[in-house]
C-alpha positions as CSV (number, residue, x, y, z in Angstrom):
1,M,49.2,127.2,126.6
2,K,47.4,126.0,123.5
3,A,43.7,125.5,123.5
4,P,42.7,121.8,123.7
5,Q,42.2,120.1,120.3
6,N,40.4,117.0,121.5
7,L,39.1,115.1,124.5
8,Q,42.4,113.6,125.3
9,D,44.1,117.0,125.4
10,L,41.3,118.3,127.6
11,R,41.7,115.4,130.1
12,A,45.5,115.8,130.2
13,Q,45.0,119.5,131.1
14,H,42.8,118.5,134.0
15,E,45.2,116.1,135.7
16,V,46.0,117.0,139.3
17,A,49.6,118.1,138.8
18,V,48.7,120.1,135.7
19,I,45.9,121.9,137.6
20,E,48.2,122.7,140.5
21,A,50.8,124.2,138.1
22,R,48.2,126.2,136.2
23,L,46.7,127.6,139.4
24,A,50.1,128.5,140.8
25,A,51.1,130.2,137.6
26,A,47.8,132.2,137.6
27,K,48.8,133.7,141.0
28,Q,52.1,135.0,139.7
29,S,52.3,138.6,138.5
30,S,52.6,139.1,134.8
31,Y,54.6,142.0,133.4
32,L,53.5,141.4,129.8
33,G,51.1,144.3,129.8
34,D,53.9,146.6,131.0
35,A,56.2,145.4,128.3
36,V,53.6,145.7,125.5
37,L,52.4,149.1,126.7
38,G,55.9,150.4,126.9
39,S,56.9,149.0,123.5
40,I,53.8,150.4,121.7
41,D,54.2,153.8,123.4
42,G,57.9,154.0,122.7
43,C,57.5,153.1,119.1
44,V,54.6,155.5,118.6
45,T,56.1,158.5,120.3
46,T,59.5,158.2,118.7
47,F,58.2,157.6,115.2
48,A,55.8,160.5,115.8
49,V,58.9,162.7,116.3
50,V,60.5,161.2,113.2
51,A,57.3,161.6,111.1
52,G,56.8,165.1,112.3
53,T,60.3,166.3,111.4
54,A,60.0,164.5,108.0
55,G,56.7,166.1,107.3
56,A,58.1,169.5,108.2
57,A,61.2,168.8,106.0
58,L,63.6,169.4,108.9
59,P,67.2,168.1,108.9
60,A,67.8,164.5,109.9
61,G,69.9,165.8,112.9
62,V,66.7,167.3,114.3
63,A,65.0,164.0,114.2
64,I,67.9,162.3,115.9
65,V,68.2,164.8,118.7
66,L,64.4,165.1,119.4
67,G,64.0,161.3,119.0
68,L,66.7,160.4,121.5
69,A,65.5,163.1,123.9
70,N,62.0,161.7,123.7
71,L,63.3,158.1,124.1
72,V,65.0,158.9,127.4
73,A,62.6,161.5,128.9
74,D,59.3,160.0,127.9
75,G,60.5,156.5,128.6
76,F,61.5,157.5,132.1
77,S,58.2,159.4,132.6
78,M,56.2,156.5,131.6
79,A,58.2,154.1,133.8
80,A,57.8,156.5,136.7
81,S,54.1,156.7,136.2
82,N,53.7,153.0,136.1
83,Y,55.8,152.7,139.3
84,Q,53.5,155.1,141.1
85,R,50.4,153.2,139.8
86,A,51.7,149.9,141.1
87,K,52.9,151.5,144.3
88,S,49.4,153.0,144.9
89,E,47.8,149.6,144.4
90,H,50.1,148.2,147.2
91,E,49.2,151.1,149.4
92,L,45.5,150.7,148.8
93,L,45.7,147.0,149.6
94,A,47.7,147.6,152.8
95,R,45.2,150.2,154.0
96,A,42.2,148.0,153.2
97,R,43.9,145.1,155.0
98,T,44.4,147.2,158.1
99,I,40.8,148.3,158.1
100,E,39.5,144.7,157.6
101,E,41.7,143.4,160.4
102,M,40.3,146.0,162.7
103,H,36.7,145.1,161.7
104,V,37.4,141.4,162.3
105,H,38.8,142.2,165.7
106,E,36.1,144.7,166.8
107,V,32.9,143.3,165.2
108,P,33.7,139.6,164.5
109,E,30.0,138.6,164.3
110,G,29.2,141.3,161.8
111,E,32.2,140.1,159.7
112,R,31.0,136.5,160.0
113,E,27.7,137.6,158.7
114,E,29.3,139.3,155.7
115,V,31.1,136.0,154.9
116,R,27.8,134.1,155.2
117,Q,26.0,136.5,152.9
118,I,28.8,136.5,150.3
119,Y,28.7,132.7,150.0
120,A,25.0,132.5,150.3
121,A,24.9,134.7,147.2
122,K,27.1,132.1,145.4
123,G,24.4,129.5,146.0
124,F,25.5,127.8,149.3
125,Q,23.0,127.3,152.0
126,G,22.3,125.2,155.2
127,E,25.0,123.2,156.8
128,I,27.4,123.5,153.9
129,L,27.2,127.3,154.1
130,E,27.9,127.2,157.9
131,E,30.8,124.9,157.3
132,I,32.3,127.3,154.8
133,V,31.8,130.3,157.2
134,N,33.4,128.4,160.1
135,G,36.3,127.2,157.9
136,I,37.1,130.7,156.7
137,T,36.7,132.5,160.0
138,Q,38.9,130.0,161.9
139,D,41.9,131.4,160.1
140,R,42.3,135.1,160.7
141,K,44.5,135.7,157.6
142,L,42.2,133.7,155.3
143,W,39.2,135.6,156.8
144,V,40.8,139.0,156.0
145,D,42.0,137.8,152.6
146,T,38.4,136.6,151.8
147,M,37.0,140.0,152.7
148,L,39.6,141.8,150.6
149,T,38.9,139.7,147.5
150,E,35.2,138.9,147.9
151,E,33.9,142.0,149.5
152,L,36.2,144.7,148.1
153,G,37.3,143.0,144.9
154,L,41.0,143.6,145.5
155,R,43.8,141.5,144.0
156,L,46.2,140.1,146.6
157,D,49.2,139.2,144.3
158,L,50.2,142.6,143.1
159,P,53.2,143.2,140.7
160,N,56.4,144.6,142.1
161,P,56.5,148.3,141.3
162,G,60.2,148.4,140.5
163,I,60.0,145.5,138.1
164,A,56.9,146.9,136.5
165,A,58.6,150.3,136.0
166,L,61.8,148.6,134.6
167,T,59.9,146.4,132.3
168,T,58.0,149.4,130.9
169,F,61.2,151.4,130.4
170,L,63.1,148.6,128.7
171,G,60.1,147.9,126.4
172,F,59.8,151.6,125.6
173,C,63.5,151.9,124.7
174,A,63.8,148.7,122.8
175,A,60.9,149.5,120.5
176,G,61.4,153.2,120.6
177,I,64.9,153.1,119.1
178,V,63.7,151.3,116.0
179,P,62.5,154.4,114.1
180,L,65.8,156.1,114.8
181,L,68.1,153.3,113.6
182,P,68.0,154.3,109.9
183,Y,69.0,157.8,110.9
184,L,72.0,156.5,113.0
185,L,73.2,154.0,110.4
186,P,75.9,155.4,108.0
187,G,75.7,155.0,104.2
188,L,71.9,155.1,103.8
189,P,70.9,157.7,101.2
190,A,69.0,160.7,102.7
191,S,66.0,160.1,100.5
192,Q,65.6,156.5,101.8
193,V,66.0,157.2,105.5
194,F,62.4,158.1,106.3
195,P,60.8,155.3,104.2
196,V,63.2,152.7,105.8
197,S,62.3,154.1,109.2
198,A,58.6,153.8,108.4
199,A,58.9,150.3,107.2
200,A,61.0,149.2,110.2
201,T,58.5,150.8,112.6
202,G,55.6,149.1,110.9
203,L,57.2,145.7,111.2
204,T,57.9,146.5,114.9
205,F,54.3,147.4,115.5
206,F,53.1,144.2,113.8
207,A,55.7,142.1,115.8
208,I,54.5,143.6,119.1
209,G,50.9,142.7,118.2
210,V,51.9,139.2,117.2
211,L,53.7,138.7,120.5
212,K,50.7,140.0,122.4
213,G,48.4,137.7,120.4
214,R,50.6,134.7,120.9
215,T,50.8,135.2,124.7
216,L,47.1,135.9,125.1
217,Q,45.9,133.3,122.6
218,Y,44.5,135.8,120.2
219,P,44.6,135.4,116.4
220,L,48.2,136.4,115.5
221,F,47.5,138.2,112.3
222,K,44.5,140.1,113.7
223,S,46.5,141.1,116.8
224,G,49.4,142.3,114.7
225,M,47.3,144.3,112.3
226,E,45.4,146.0,115.2
227,T,48.6,147.2,116.8
228,L,50.0,148.2,113.4
229,L,46.9,150.3,112.6
230,V,47.0,152.0,116.0
231,G,50.6,152.9,115.6
232,G,50.2,153.9,112.0
233,A,47.3,156.2,112.8
234,A,49.4,158.1,115.4
235,A,52.3,158.3,113.0
236,A,50.1,159.6,110.1
237,L,48.7,162.3,112.4
238,A,52.2,163.4,113.4
239,Y,53.3,163.5,109.7
240,L,50.3,165.5,108.8
241,A,51.0,167.9,111.6
242,G,54.5,168.3,110.4
243,I,53.3,169.2,106.9
244,L,50.7,171.7,108.2
245,L,53.3,173.4,110.5
246,K,56.1,173.4,107.8
247,G,55.3,176.9,106.8
248,L,55.4,178.1,110.4
249,V,58.8,176.6,110.9
250,G,60.2,178.2,107.8
251,S,59.0,181.6,109.0
252,I,60.7,181.5,112.4
């Protein structure tokens, strides 16, 4: 959604139906971070393999084998790690909910006082504060949810672990294959393979950054350049390592 340009736009964005839609969308889990993280990591690690083999002057076949192996293994490893992270968040929330439900059942007055102090700290007092406390504690689920979010700072709408893992893996593979494409395409002179791979990877880094900036309403060029610089730094280190280790490879 674009930032409001004038008072008319601002008012339009605060109509009842628009507000309802915006609040409903805010509660939905976003997998953009998983896709961006997977894409950047896939592009970085695969091009690092390509840059390392180029720096060490190894055959193109080595870059293809190592790159594809990295694409599958590292992509799966990252997806599995993201799955475990998301699953752990669900388990933490479930455990916290069980504890809070027990507290509400065993010591309801103490839990009511916690609600009272939470909203008193927000500036409510007197009859309004008591109405808020009564309104929340009349609904057991709302009461527990309030304690989870306000007292423990937990998020209730968590992403699906399976979707998070799949999004990470697909992003990793989609961007990670880019550095290898020039090596897989026939007819490209050997002397041009690595420069084309580097250029394609750089464009991919920039595109990922632009996509991230567009979604998060950041300046597009700045976001693209930041992602390009991060990826380029990793690739430069890999290429330098390949050059430094070139003599070691030749002696084996």
